[in-house]
C-alpha positions as CSV (number, residue, x, y, z in Angstrom):
1,M,51.0,-8.1,56.8
2,L,49.8,-5.2,54.8
3,V,47.5,-5.9,51.8
4,D,47.3,-2.9,49.5
5,Y,44.4,-3.3,47.0
6,N,45.6,-0.3,45.0
7,N,42.1,1.0,44.4
8,I,41.3,-2.2,42.4
9,N,38.0,-4.0,43.0
10,I,39.4,-7.1,44.7
11,P,37.3,-9.9,46.3
12,H,37.2,-9.4,50.1
13,F,38.5,-12.9,50.8
14,M,41.9,-12.1,49.2
15,D,43.2,-10.9,52.6
16,S,46.2,-11.5,54.8
17,K,44.9,-15.0,55.8
18,F,44.5,-16.0,52.2
19,F,48.1,-15.0,51.4
20,E,49.4,-16.7,54.5
21,A,47.7,-19.9,53.4
22,T,49.1,-19.4,49.8
23,F,52.7,-19.2,51.1
24,K,52.3,-22.0,53.6
25,N,51.0,-24.3,50.9
26,G,53.4,-23.1,48.1
27,F,56.6,-23.3,50.2
28,P,56.1,-26.4,52.3
29,G,58.6,-26.8,55.1
30,K,59.7,-23.2,55.1
31,L,58.8,-20.6,57.7
32,I,57.7,-17.8,55.5
33,K,56.9,-14.3,56.8
34,V,54.8,-12.4,54.3
35,K,55.3,-8.6,54.8
36,N,53.1,-7.0,52.2
37,I,50.9,-7.6,49.2
38,F,50.4,-5.0,46.5
39,F,47.8,-5.7,43.8
40,T,48.8,-4.5,40.3
41,M,45.9,-5.7,38.1
42,G,42.3,-6.7,38.2
43,P,40.1,-8.6,35.7
44,K,40.5,-7.6,32.1
45,L,37.4,-7.6,30.0
46,G,37.3,-9.4,26.7
47,E,40.2,-11.9,27.3
48,N,39.0,-14.3,30.0
49,Y,35.6,-16.0,29.9
50,V,35.8,-18.7,32.5
51,S,37.7,-16.9,35.3
52,H,38.8,-13.6,36.7
53,I,42.5,-13.0,36.8
54,Y,44.3,-10.8,39.3
55,R,48.0,-10.0,39.7
56,A,49.8,-9.0,42.9
57,D,53.4,-8.5,44.1
58,A,54.3,-10.1,47.4
59,T,57.3,-9.2,49.6
60,Y,58.3,-12.0,52.0
61,N,61.2,-13.3,54.0
62,D,62.1,-17.0,54.2
63,G,64.6,-16.6,57.0
64,E,67.6,-17.4,54.8
65,S,68.3,-14.0,53.3
66,E,67.0,-10.5,52.8
67,D,63.4,-9.8,51.8
68,K,62.3,-11.2,48.4
69,T,59.6,-10.2,46.0
70,I,57.5,-12.6,44.0
71,S,54.7,-11.8,41.5
72,L,51.5,-13.9,41.8
73,I,48.7,-14.7,39.4
74,I,45.4,-15.3,41.2
75,K,42.6,-16.9,39.2
76,S,39.1,-17.2,40.6
77,L,35.7,-18.2,39.3
78,P,33.4,-15.3,38.3
79,E,30.5,-14.6,40.6
80,G,26.9,-15.3,39.9
81,E,25.1,-17.9,37.8
82,L,27.9,-18.3,35.3
83,G,30.5,-19.0,38.0
84,A,28.2,-21.5,39.6
85,H,27.8,-23.3,36.4
86,F,31.6,-23.5,35.8
87,G,32.0,-24.6,39.4
88,E,29.6,-27.5,38.9
89,M,31.5,-28.5,35.9
90,G,34.6,-28.9,38.0
91,L,36.9,-26.8,35.8
92,F,39.0,-25.5,38.7
93,T,39.3,-28.9,40.5
94,R,40.4,-30.4,37.2
95,E,43.2,-27.8,36.8
96,R,44.2,-28.2,40.5
97,D,44.5,-32.0,40.0
98,I,46.6,-31.4,36.8
99,Y,49.0,-29.2,38.7
100,I,49.2,-31.3,41.9
101,H,49.1,-34.9,40.6
102,F,50.2,-34.8,37.0
103,L,52.6,-32.0,35.9
104,P,55.3,-32.6,38.6
105,K,55.5,-36.2,37.4
106,V,55.7,-35.1,33.7
107,E,58.4,-32.6,34.5
108,R,60.4,-35.2,36.4
109,L,60.1,-37.7,33.5
110,L,61.3,-35.0,31.1
111,N,64.4,-34.2,33.3
112,G,63.2,-30.9,34.4
113,V,61.6,-29.5,31.3
114,T,59.1,-27.1,32.6
115,I,55.6,-27.3,31.1
116,A,53.7,-24.7,33.1
117,P,54.2,-21.9,35.7
118,R,54.5,-23.0,39.3
119,F,51.3,-23.8,41.2
120,L,51.1,-22.5,44.8
121,Y,47.6,-22.8,46.2
122,Y,44.0,-23.8,45.7
123,T,41.0,-23.0,47.9
124,E,37.4,-23.9,47.5
125,Q,35.9,-21.3,49.9
126,P,34.4,-18.8,49.6
127,M,35.0,-19.1,45.9
128,E,37.2,-21.5,44.0
129,T,40.6,-19.8,43.5
130,L,44.0,-20.9,42.2
131,V,47.3,-19.1,42.8
132,F,50.4,-19.4,40.5
133,V,53.8,-17.8,40.3
134,D,53.6,-15.0,37.7
135,V,56.2,-15.8,35.1
136,S,56.0,-12.4,33.2
137,P,59.0,-11.1,35.3
138,L,61.0,-14.1,33.9
139,G,60.1,-12.9,30.3
140,Y,57.2,-15.1,29.6
141,V,54.4,-13.2,27.8
142,L,51.4,-13.7,25.5
143,A,52.1,-13.5,21.8
144,D,50.1,-11.3,19.3
145,R,46.8,-13.2,19.1
146,V,45.3,-10.9,16.5
147,R,48.2,-11.4,14.0
148,G,48.5,-15.1,14.8
149,L,51.6,-17.2,15.3
150,D,54.4,-17.5,12.8
151,E,56.3,-20.7,11.9
152,K,58.9,-20.4,14.7
153,H,56.2,-20.0,17.4
154,C,54.2,-22.9,16.0
155,R,57.2,-25.2,15.8
156,L,58.1,-24.5,19.4
157,V,54.5,-25.2,20.4
158,F,54.4,-28.5,18.7
159,E,57.8,-29.6,20.0
160,K,56.9,-29.0,23.6
161,L,53.4,-30.4,23.1
162,A,55.0,-33.5,21.8
163,E,57.1,-33.9,24.9
164,F,54.0,-33.3,27.1
165,H,51.9,-35.8,25.2
166,A,54.7,-38.4,25.2
167,A,55.3,-38.2,28.9
168,S,51.6,-38.5,29.6
169,M,51.5,-41.7,27.6
170,V,54.3,-43.1,29.8
171,L,52.5,-42.1,33.0
172,A,49.2,-43.5,31.8
173,K,50.8,-46.8,31.1
174,E,52.4,-46.9,34.5
175,Q,49.5,-45.4,36.5
176,P,46.3,-46.0,34.5
177,K,43.9,-45.0,37.3
178,E,45.8,-41.8,38.1
179,I,45.6,-40.6,34.4
180,G,43.3,-42.7,32.3
181,E,40.4,-42.8,34.8
182,K,40.9,-39.5,36.6
183,F,40.9,-37.4,33.5
184,N,38.6,-39.3,31.1
185,E,35.7,-36.8,31.2
186,D,35.7,-33.9,28.7
187,R,34.6,-30.8,30.6
188,L,34.4,-28.7,27.4
189,I,31.3,-30.7,26.4
190,D,29.7,-29.4,29.5
191,E,30.9,-25.9,28.7
192,Q,29.1,-26.1,25.4
193,K,25.9,-26.9,27.2
194,V,26.4,-23.9,29.6
195,M,27.1,-21.6,26.6
196,G,24.7,-23.3,24.2
197,N,23.0,-20.1,23.2
198,M,26.3,-18.4,22.3
199,F,27.3,-21.5,20.3
200,N,24.1,-21.5,18.4
201,Q,24.3,-17.7,17.7
202,N,27.9,-18.0,16.5
203,F,27.1,-20.8,14.1
204,T,23.9,-19.2,12.8
205,H,25.7,-15.9,12.2
206,F,28.6,-17.7,10.5
207,A,26.3,-19.5,8.1
208,K,24.9,-16.1,7.0
209,V,28.4,-14.8,6.5
210,V,29.5,-17.9,4.5
211,E,26.5,-17.4,2.2
212,T,27.9,-14.1,1.1
213,W,31.2,-15.5,0.1
214,P,31.6,-16.2,-3.7
215,G,31.5,-19.9,-4.4
216,F,30.3,-20.9,-0.9
217,K,26.5,-20.9,-1.3
218,D,26.3,-24.7,-1.3
219,T,28.7,-24.8,1.7
220,S,26.4,-22.5,3.7
221,E,23.6,-25.0,3.2
222,K,25.9,-27.9,4.3
223,L,26.8,-25.8,7.4
224,R,23.2,-25.3,8.3
225,R,22.6,-29.0,8.2
226,F,25.7,-29.5,10.4
227,I,24.4,-27.0,13.0
228,S,21.3,-29.1,13.6
229,T,23.5,-32.1,14.4
230,I,25.7,-30.4,17.1
231,P,23.7,-31.1,20.3
232,Q,23.5,-34.9,19.8
233,N,27.0,-35.3,18.4
234,M,29.1,-33.0,20.5
235,A,30.2,-35.7,23.0
236,K,31.1,-38.1,20.1
237,W,33.2,-35.5,18.3
238,C,35.0,-34.0,21.3
239,G,35.0,-36.6,24.0
240,P,37.3,-39.6,24.5
241,A,36.8,-42.6,22.2
242,D,37.5,-46.3,22.9
243,K,39.8,-47.0,20.0
244,E,42.3,-44.2,19.7
245,I,45.8,-43.2,20.7
246,K,45.4,-41.5,24.1
247,V,47.5,-38.7,25.7
248,L,46.6,-36.1,28.3
249,A,45.4,-33.5,25.9
250,H,45.4,-29.8,27.0
251,N,42.0,-29.5,25.3
252,D,42.0,-25.7,25.1
253,L,45.2,-25.1,23.2
254,W,45.1,-21.7,21.6
255,V,47.4,-18.7,21.5
256,N,46.1,-17.1,24.7
257,N,46.9,-20.2,26.7
258,I,50.6,-20.2,25.8
259,L,53.2,-17.9,27.3
260,F,56.4,-17.4,25.2
261,K,59.9,-16.4,26.2
262,Y,62.0,-14.5,23.7
263,K,65.7,-13.9,23.1
264,D,66.8,-11.3,20.5
265,G,63.2,-11.2,19.3
266,E,62.9,-14.9,18.7
267,P,60.8,-17.3,20.7
268,V,63.0,-19.8,22.7
269,D,60.7,-21.3,25.3
270,L,57.1,-21.5,26.3
271,Y,54.7,-22.4,29.1
272,F,51.2,-23.8,28.7
273,I,48.6,-22.4,31.0
274,D,44.9,-23.0,31.7
275,F,44.6,-26.8,32.1
276,Q,41.0,-26.7,33.4
277,A,39.7,-28.7,30.4
278,S,42.5,-31.2,30.1
279,V,41.3,-34.7,29.2
280,Y,42.8,-38.1,28.5
281,S,41.9,-38.5,24.8
282,S,43.3,-38.2,21.3
283,P,46.3,-35.9,20.5
284,G,44.3,-34.8,17.5
285,I,42.1,-32.7,19.8
286,D,45.1,-30.4,20.6
287,F,46.3,-30.3,17.0
288,T,43.1,-29.2,15.4
289,H,42.1,-26.8,18.2
290,F,45.5,-25.1,17.8
291,L,45.8,-25.2,14.0
292,Y,42.4,-23.7,13.4
293,T,42.7,-20.9,16.0
294,S,46.2,-19.8,16.4
295,P,48.7,-19.8,13.4
296,Q,48.8,-17.1,10.8
297,F,46.9,-18.1,7.8
298,D,50.0,-18.7,5.5
299,I,51.4,-21.0,8.2
300,L,48.2,-23.1,8.3
301,D,48.0,-23.1,4.5
302,Q,51.6,-23.8,3.7
303,K,53.3,-25.4,6.7
304,R,50.7,-27.7,8.2
305,D,52.4,-30.9,7.2
306,L,55.9,-29.7,8.3
307,L,54.5,-28.8,11.7
308,I,52.9,-32.2,12.1
309,E,56.2,-33.8,11.1
310,G,58.1,-31.7,13.6
311,Y,55.7,-32.8,16.3
312,Y,56.1,-36.4,15.4
313,K,59.9,-36.2,15.5
314,S,59.9,-34.8,19.0
315,F,57.1,-37.2,20.1
316,K,58.9,-40.3,18.8
317,A,62.3,-39.2,20.3
318,T,60.7,-38.5,23.7
319,L,59.0,-41.9,23.8
320,E,62.2,-43.6,22.8
321,N,64.2,-41.8,25.5
322,L,61.5,-42.9,28.1
323,G,61.6,-46.5,26.9
324,Y,58.0,-46.6,25.8
325,S,56.7,-49.1,23.3
326,P,55.0,-49.7,20.9
327,I,55.5,-46.1,19.5
328,P,52.7,-44.9,17.3
329,T,53.7,-44.2,13.7
330,L,53.4,-40.9,11.9
331,E,50.4,-42.4,10.0
332,N,48.8,-43.2,13.3
333,I,49.1,-39.5,14.4
334,L,47.8,-38.3,11.0
335,E,44.7,-40.6,11.5
336,E,44.1,-39.1,14.9
337,I,44.3,-35.6,13.6
338,E,41.8,-36.3,10.8
339,K,39.4,-38.0,13.2
340,R,39.3,-34.9,15.3
341,E,39.0,-32.3,12.6
342,T,35.5,-31.5,13.8
343,V,36.8,-30.4,17.1
344,G,39.1,-27.7,15.6
345,F,36.3,-26.7,13.2
346,I,33.8,-26.1,16.1
347,W,36.2,-24.1,18.2
348,A,37.3,-22.1,15.2
349,V,33.7,-21.0,14.7
350,V,33.3,-20.3,18.4
351,K,36.4,-18.3,19.1
352,L,38.4,-17.4,16.0
353,F,36.4,-14.3,15.2
354,L,37.2,-13.0,18.7
355,I,40.9,-13.9,18.4
356,C,41.1,-11.9,15.1
357,M,39.6,-8.8,16.5
358,D,41.8,-5.9,17.6
359,P,41.7,-5.5,21.4
360,S,40.4,-1.9,21.0
361,E,37.3,-3.4,19.4
362,C,36.7,-6.2,21.9
363,G,36.9,-4.7,25.3
364,E,33.4,-5.8,26.1
365,N,33.5,-9.3,24.7
366,S,32.0,-10.8,27.8
367,L,29.8,-13.9,27.7
368,E,26.9,-11.7,28.7
369,N,27.4,-9.4,25.7
370,L,27.9,-12.3,23.3
371,N,24.6,-13.8,24.5
372,D,22.9,-10.5,24.0
373,K,21.2,-10.4,20.6
374,D,22.2,-6.9,19.4
375,K,25.6,-6.6,21.1
376,G,26.5,-10.2,20.1
377,E,25.6,-9.6,16.5
378,K,27.8,-6.5,16.3
379,I,30.8,-8.3,17.8
380,R,30.3,-11.2,15.3
381,E,30.0,-8.8,12.4
382,I,33.3,-7.2,13.2
383,G,35.2,-10.4,14.0
384,M,33.9,-12.4,11.1
385,S,34.8,-9.8,8.6
386,T,38.5,-9.7,9.4
387,K,40.9,-10.9,6.7
388,R,42.4,-13.6,8.8
389,F,39.1,-15.0,9.9
390,V,37.8,-15.1,6.3
391,S,40.9,-16.8,4.9
392,T,41.2,-19.3,7.7
393,M,37.6,-20.3,7.7
394,Q,37.4,-20.7,3.9
395,Y,40.4,-23.1,4.3
396,V,38.7,-24.9,7.1
397,L,35.3,-25.2,5.4
398,R,37.0,-26.7,2.2
399,R,38.8,-29.1,4.5
400,M,35.6,-30.1,6.2
401,E,33.9,-30.8,2.9
402,K,36.9,-32.8,1.7
403,I,36.9,-35.1,4.7
404,G,33.1,-35.4,4.9
405,V,32.4,-33.4,8.0
406,L,30.1,-31.1,5.9
407,K,27.8,-33.1,3.6
């Protein structure tokens, strides 16, 4: 087997043995001969914070036909202290378990509805690494995160999310230990601890920005009081609760974790990716995380209720088709969303300013730079002055005051 690194800085362990193991695991029962690997992409700065992403094309023969080519996405932990922290948090093992033990069952329940790209391989040594089929050759691509998602994109997201959530409820009822106990720990709470300095800097800078907005001086004071309560309340706000509707929540649902397929310029299907934070908890976690980071502002402002109703229609229909009862009411779902508003608020402050920045302005948005006082302040100044960020966060702040999150 020839492995061509294409002058890209590729980890040394991604060699012929690595790819032989990938195909052996990903195509069980088949005698696969991998002929060559050609890397086409290395890590891209400013887009991935928890992992390094590589892309490679593989030519192989399965003994049944002529040579075939498949594109692979390879996802590995970053090196150094940060990668060690994320490894201790178990982010990659959580994602591995979702792909191996959960998603195949969900897709069977949904009669072949595909939730995510195909998983091929996981290895722990020398560095935690996951390999997936690259679905970009099939037409699945990221949407424009800077502009935000329009109504058609958002409706599609909530329809498939509803199917995903509903199927997880059925599985959890049938196999409570496999779902309820296996995925009941929220890994993003640990991520907040690892990135605590960046969290604090984001909120502190945001409070200064809010103070400059006409009519928001009192709000900035409320925000500062809220900041002081984050460390002791993060687990309560974001983690699973005893009395709530429970689904397997994606728990990191924003525009860059969704791949869309288009026909004649319109979105017709999607895959969710990056399940490393998934948790058995309230569906409200996914709602507020997505609503406050990913739609265009006009959609959030004017279509919020319609999107929730669209979700519920799909959610209810899926549960009925799967014979689940009792089915939660729309009012139940609305209560779950309101109880988890704080989750969306926190992640909007943490990441929306980065989402709204043009890629040409955020090529160096690494965690290291965001934690650097001067570089981080410059990034925050740019991101928190964008029109979409300001409009969205003014909406969110008013919402937080209305429901009592900010007092």
